[in-house]
C-alpha positions in Angstrom: 62.9 98.6 132.9 66.5 99.0 131.6 68.4 96.8 129.3 70.5 95.3 131.9 67.4 94.7 134.3 65.7 92.9 131.3 68.7 90.4 131.2 68.3 89.5 135.0 67.7 85.8 135.2 67.2 85.5 139.0 64.3 88.1 139.5 63.4 88.5 143.2 60.0 88.1 144.7 59.1 90.6 147.5 59.2 88.9 150.9 55.6 89.9 151.7 54.4 87.7 148.7 56.1 84.6 150.1 54.8 82.1 152.7 57.0 80.3 155.1 56.3 77.2 157.3 57.9 75.4 160.2 58.1 72.2 158.3 59.8 74.3 155.4 62.4 75.4 157.9 63.3 72.0 159.0 63.5 70.8 155.4 65.7 73.8 154.6 68.0 73.0 157.7 68.3 69.3 156.5 69.1 70.5 153.0 71.9 72.9 154.2 73.4 70.1 156.3 73.5 67.7 153.4 74.9 70.3 151.1 77.6 71.1 153.7 78.6 67.3 154.1 78.8 66.7 150.3 80.8 69.9 149.9 83.4 68.8 152.4 83.4 65.3 151.0 84.2 66.6 147.5 87.0 68.9 148.8 88.6 65.9 150.5 88.3 63.9 147.2 89.7 66.8 145.3 92.8 67.0 147.6 93.3 63.2 147.6 95.6 61.2 145.2 94.3 58.3 143.3 96.3 55.6 141.5 95.3 54.0 138.3 96.8 50.7 137.1 97.3 49.8 133.5 99.3 47.2 131.4 101.5 48.2 128.5 104.1 46.7 126.2 107.5 47.0 128.0 109.7 49.2 125.8 112.6 49.4 128.4 116.1 49.4 126.6 117.8 47.8 129.7 119.9 44.8 129.0 120.8 43.9 132.6 119.0 43.8 136.0 120.0 42.8 139.4 118.8 40.2 142.0 119.0 41.0 145.6 118.7 38.1 148.0 119.2 36.9 151.6 119.0 33.1 151.7 119.8 30.7 154.4 120.8 27.1 153.5 120.0 25.5 156.8 122.4 22.5 156.3 124.8 23.4 153.7 128.2 24.4 155.1 129.6 27.6 153.8 132.8 25.9 152.8 130.9 24.1 149.9 128.0 26.5 149.3 128.3 27.9 145.7 126.1 30.2 143.7 125.9 29.6 140.0 124.1 31.7 137.2 123.1 30.7 133.7 120.6 31.8 131.2 119.2 31.0 127.6 121.9 33.1 125.9 124.6 30.6 126.9 125.9 32.6 129.8 127.1 30.3 132.6 129.1 31.5 135.6 129.9 29.1 138.6 130.7 30.0 142.2 129.9 33.7 142.0 131.6 35.5 145.0 131.5 39.2 143.9 128.8 41.0 145.9 128.0 38.1 148.1 128.8 37.6 151.6 128.6 34.3 153.6 127.7 33.9 157.3 128.0 30.5 159.1 124.7 29.6 160.7 124.1 27.4 163.7 121.8 24.6 162.5 119.9 24.6 165.8 119.3 28.3 165.6 118.4 28.6 161.9 118.6 32.0 160.3 118.5 33.8 163.6 122.1 33.6 164.7 125.0 34.1 162.2 128.8 34.2 162.2 130.7 35.9 159.3 132.5 33.3 157.2 135.7 34.6 155.6 136.2 33.2 152.1 139.5 31.4 151.6 142.0 32.7 149.0 142.1 30.7 145.8 144.8 28.2 146.9 145.0 24.8 145.3 145.3 22.0 147.9 148.6 20.1 147.5 148.3 16.3 147.2 151.2 14.0 148.0 151.8 11.0 145.6 153.3 8.2 147.8 156.1 6.4 146.1 156.2 2.5 145.4 158.7 1.6 148.1 156.7 3.7 150.6 153.6 1.9 149.7 155.1 -1.5 150.6 156.1 -0.3 154.0 152.6 1.2 154.8 150.7 -1.6 153.2 150.2 -3.4 156.4 149.8 -0.2 158.5 147.7 -0.8 161.6 145.7 2.4 161.1 142.6 2.3 163.4 139.4 1.7 161.4 136.6 3.3 163.3 132.9 2.5 163.3 129.7 3.3 165.4 130.5 1.0 168.3 134.0 2.4 169.0 134.1 5.9 167.7 133.1 7.8 170.7 135.3 5.9 173.0 138.2 6.2 170.7 137.8 10.0 170.6 137.5 10.2 174.6 140.6 8.1 175.1 143.2 10.5 173.4 144.0 14.1 173.7 144.3 14.9 170.1 142.6 12.7 167.3 142.6 13.1 163.6 139.8 11.2 161.6 139.4 11.0 157.9 135.8 10.3 156.7 135.8 8.9 153.3 134.3 6.4 150.8 135.9 3.7 148.7 134.3 5.1 145.4 135.7 8.7 146.0 138.8 9.4 144.0 139.9 12.0 146.6 139.6 9.5 149.4 141.5 6.9 147.4 144.3 9.4 146.9 144.3 10.5 150.6 144.4 6.9 151.9 148.2 6.1 151.3 149.2 9.6 152.6 147.0 9.2 155.7 148.6 5.7 156.4 152.2 7.2 155.8 151.4 10.0 158.3 150.2 7.6 160.8 153.5 5.5 160.7 155.5 8.9 160.9 153.5 10.0 164.0 154.1 6.7 165.7 157.8 7.5 165.9 157.4 10.9 167.4 157.9 11.3 171.2 154.5 12.5 171.6 152.9 9.5 169.8 151.1 8.4 173.0 148.8 11.5 173.1 148.0 11.5 169.4 145.9 9.1 167.4 144.6 8.9 163.8 141.8 7.0 162.3 139.5 6.6 159.3 135.8 6.0 158.8 134.2 4.4 155.8 130.9 6.2 155.6 129.5 3.6 153.1 130.0 0.7 155.6 126.8 -0.5 157.3 128.3 -0.2 160.8 129.3 3.5 160.2 126.3 5.2 158.8 125.1 6.5 162.1 128.4 8.1 162.8 128.7 9.9 159.5 125.2 11.0 159.8 125.5 12.3 163.3 128.5 14.2 162.5 127.0 15.7 159.2 129.5 14.4 156.7 128.5 16.2 153.5 131.8 15.7 151.5 134.5 13.1 151.1 137.2 13.2 152.3 136.4 15.2 155.5 139.2 15.5 158.1 138.2 16.3 161.5 140.4 17.3 164.5 139.1 16.4 168.0 140.8 17.9 171.0 140.5 17.5 174.7 138.9 14.2 174.5 135.7 15.7 173.2 133.5 14.7 170.3 130.9 17.3 170.3 133.4 20.1 169.5 135.8 19.7 166.7 137.4 21.3 163.8 137.7 20.8 159.9 141.1 20.5 158.5 141.5 22.6 155.3 145.2 22.5 154.7 147.4 20.5 152.3 147.0 16.8 152.1 150.7 15.7 152.5 152.3 13.8 155.4 154.6 16.8 156.2 151.6 19.1 156.3 149.7 16.8 158.6 152.7 16.3 160.7 153.3 20.1 161.2 149.7 20.6 161.9 149.7 18.0 164.7 152.8 19.4 166.2 151.3 22.9 166.3 147.8 21.7 167.5 149.2 19.5 170.3 148.4 21.1 173.7 151.3 22.9 175.0 151.1 21.3 178.5 151.6 17.9 176.8 154.6 19.5 174.8 156.0 20.3 178.3 155.7 16.8 179.6 157.5 15.6 176.4 160.9 17.0 175.9 160.2 20.5 174.6 163.3 20.4 172.4 161.8 17.4 170.4 159.1 19.7 169.2 159.5 22.7 167.0 158.2 26.2 167.9 154.7 27.0 166.4 155.1 28.8 163.1 153.7 32.2 162.6 150.8 32.1 160.2 149.9 34.5 157.6 146.5 36.3 157.7 145.2 34.6 154.5 146.3 31.1 155.8 143.6 28.8 157.3 144.5 25.2 158.1 141.4 24.5 160.2 138.0 26.0 161.1 135.8 25.3 163.9 132.7 23.1 163.4 129.8 21.9 165.7 128.4 18.6 166.1 124.9 20.1 165.5 125.9 20.8 162.0 126.3 24.0 160.0 124.3 26.1 157.6 125.2 29.1 155.5 123.5 32.4 155.0 124.2 34.0 151.7 123.2 37.7 151.2 124.1 39.9 148.3 123.2 40.6 144.7 123.8 39.3 141.2 123.9 41.2 137.9 122.1 39.1 135.2 120.8 39.6 131.7 117.2 40.5 131.1 116.5 37.0 129.5 115.2 33.9 131.1 117.6 32.1 133.2 118.2 30.6 136.7 120.6 30.8 139.6 121.2 27.9 141.9 122.8 27.2 145.3 124.6 24.0 145.6 127.7 22.3 147.0 130.9 22.5 144.9 134.6 21.7 145.6 137.6 21.0 143.6 139.0 18.6 146.1 136.0 16.7 147.5 133.4 14.3 146.4 129.9 14.7 148.1 127.8 12.5 150.2 124.7 13.3 148.2 122.4 11.0 150.1 122.7 12.9 153.3 122.8 16.4 151.8 120.1 18.7 152.9 119.2 21.7 150.8 116.3 22.9 153.0 116.4 26.8 153.0 114.8 30.0 154.3 114.3 32.9 152.0 114.4 36.0 154.0 113.9 38.2 150.9 114.4 37.9 147.1 114.1 41.0 145.0 114.5 42.0 141.2 115.7 45.5 140.4 117.2 47.7 137.8 121.0 48.1 137.8 120.7 51.7 138.8 117.9 51.1 141.5 118.2 52.0 145.1 116.0 49.6 147.0 115.8 51.9 150.1 114.0 54.6 148.0 111.1 52.2 147.0 109.6 51.8 150.5 107.3 54.7 150.0 105.9 53.2 146.7 105.9 49.4 147.6 106.3 47.6 150.8 109.0 44.9 150.7 106.6 42.0 151.0 104.6 43.3 148.1 107.8 43.2 145.9 109.1 39.9 147.2 106.7 37.0 146.7 109.3 34.8 148.5 109.4 37.0 151.7 110.4 35.2 155.0 109.5 31.7 153.7 111.0 28.4 154.5 111.2 25.3 152.2 111.9 21.9 153.5 113.5 19.1 151.7 111.4 15.9 152.2 113.3 13.2 150.2 116.9 12.6 149.6 118.8 13.6 146.2 116.0 16.2 145.5 116.1 19.6 143.8 114.0 22.3 145.3 112.9 24.5 142.3 111.3 27.9 142.3 109.7 29.1 139.2 109.5 33.1 139.2 107.5 35.2 136.7 109.0 38.7 136.7 107.0 41.7 135.6 108.4 45.2 135.2 106.7 47.8 137.3 106.7 51.6 136.7 105.2 54.1 139.2 104.6 57.7 137.9 104.4 60.1 140.8 102.5 63.5 140.5 105.8 65.3 140.4 106.7 63.5 137.3 109.3 61.2 139.0 109.2 57.6 137.5 110.2 54.7 139.9 111.2 51.5 138.0 111.5 48.1 139.6 110.2 44.5 139.3 107.4 42.5 140.8 107.3 38.6 140.6 105.1 35.6 141.5 106.6 32.3 142.5 105.7 28.7 142.3 107.5 25.9 144.0 108.3 22.3 143.4 110.4 19.5 144.9 111.8 17.4 142.1 113.6 14.1 142.3 115.2 13.0 138.9 113.9 9.7 137.5 117.4 8.5 136.7 118.1 8.0 140.3 116.0 5.0 140.3 118.9 3.0 139.0 120.7 3.9 142.2 118.0 2.8 144.6 119.1 0.2 147.0 122.8 0.9 146.5 123.9 2.9 149.5 127.6 2.9 148.3 126.9 3.6 144.6 128.5 6.8 143.3 126.0 9.2 142.2 126.8 11.6 139.4 127.9 15.1 140.8 125.3 16.7 138.5 122.7 15.1 140.7 123.9 17.0 143.9 120.9 18.3 145.6 120.4 22.1 145.1 118.0 25.0 145.4 117.4 26.5 141.9 115.5 29.7 141.1 114.2 30.0 137.5 113.1 33.4 136.3 111.4 34.6 133.2 110.9 38.2 132.2 107.3 39.4 131.0 107.2 41.4 127.9 104.5 43.7 129.4 104.7 46.0 132.3 102.5 47.2 135.0 102.1 51.0 134.9 100.8 52.8 138.1 99.8 56.4 137.5 99.2 58.9 140.4 96.3 61.3 139.5 94.3 64.2 141.2 91.0 65.7 140.3 91.1 68.6 137.8 89.9 71.9 139.3 87.4 72.3 136.4 85.9 69.0 137.3 85.8 69.8 141.0 84.0 73.1 140.4 81.4 71.2 138.1 80.8 68.6 140.8 80.3 71.2 143.5 77.8 73.1 141.4 76.0 69.9 140.4 75.7 68.7 144.1 74.5 72.1 145.5 72.2 73.0 142.6 70.8 69.4 142.4 70.1 69.2 146.1 68.6 72.6 146.2 66.2 71.9 143.3 65.3 68.4 144.5 64.5 69.6 148.1 62.6 72.6 146.6 60.3 70.4 144.6 59.9 68.2 147.7 59.0 71.3 149.8 56.5 72.5 147.1 54.7 69.1 147.0 54.4 69.1 150.8 53.2 72.7 150.9 50.6 72.6 148.2 49.4 69.1 149.5 48.8 70.8 153.0 47.1 73.6 151.4 44.7 71.5 149.4 43.8 69.4 152.6 43.0 72.6 154.4 40.6 73.8 151.7 38.9 70.3 151.5 38.4 70.6 155.3 
């Protein structure tokens, strides 16, 4: 025997010295099938990608992040809807408009039907100060005071009606009242006076609550224009609050066929309006909501953003204000993040804990609060690409301040504007991050498992076959 032959570990036994049985053949076939199944399974496992999740301290150097949102305020008009941002570092920004688009929403159709809302240019409303001698003239003005019993009939009896909804405690209503009366006295002297009427509604009066609630009066003063003897369709007046501006608006708004009945030379021709001038906007008796969609850049510190009503020329009827809202999506992301590229890593509903959820306001003067715990998320792909974003979990609470108890039972009491109902989203950034690492099985590990599976099965089945063979031989000898 040569040297190499002496090193042979797998020496062969001549076939004529072995014994084969039918049962052994069946066992061998089963062994081959099992080894084939496990071999294919290990190949599939080797080719698959696994993800491991770990938690680590967040060492990101980013100082800013972005919030992407699409939120519908079901009963808050776009005219007053404001987005405010503040944080623990002292940053406070009110009425953010950059990167935010508003859509008017029909209240009865919710977030399913929207109309684009064009933001008005920053134009301060001009107010008229009525002088002393004019106050004496209009002091006994017979301006119609409307209430629940006569409101509908009053609207249906005239072709053009202007109504000012207000409250005695509202400073803006107090400032408008003498101007409104002066305008009424001026219009009474016009040749078209029989087709035009003006009136006012005190929303704090017991006999006017139903009218103000039916017409969704959120702010004081609200000036409505009713045309063609119809109360269900009307417009909100948004222009200057001077007698001259009101008179010009009436002369432009009066139906032309009535201007033909009256001497046409007595009325001025309609003035050409600039593209950024809006004196009135359409409104529905069903009410109006506002869909706000866009993004905010915030600091990576605890803070909040809130959606509430704000105006520099109105006081709000907070007791009828409703901040029920629908969150279609709310996401946190890095400043350089592209949300569209994350779909292959995380589904939208996995990133947005507030995903297509509605929150209803059940009590007046309440604040709807959301508490968001934001956690950085890093995803490491096999090709070395790192995807960074944020995940969060949310809790919700409807909160009513205790200081409101002082106002209970006083329907006409002036409530501090800081208590205007709002929807607020508090966020806090976690100091740890979730790290997801994609991995595949190493080739050496794959070969080891294949050898272990095949060799182990071959050995175990061989032992089983030997036990059966020698047992059967022993039984034959005893027989």
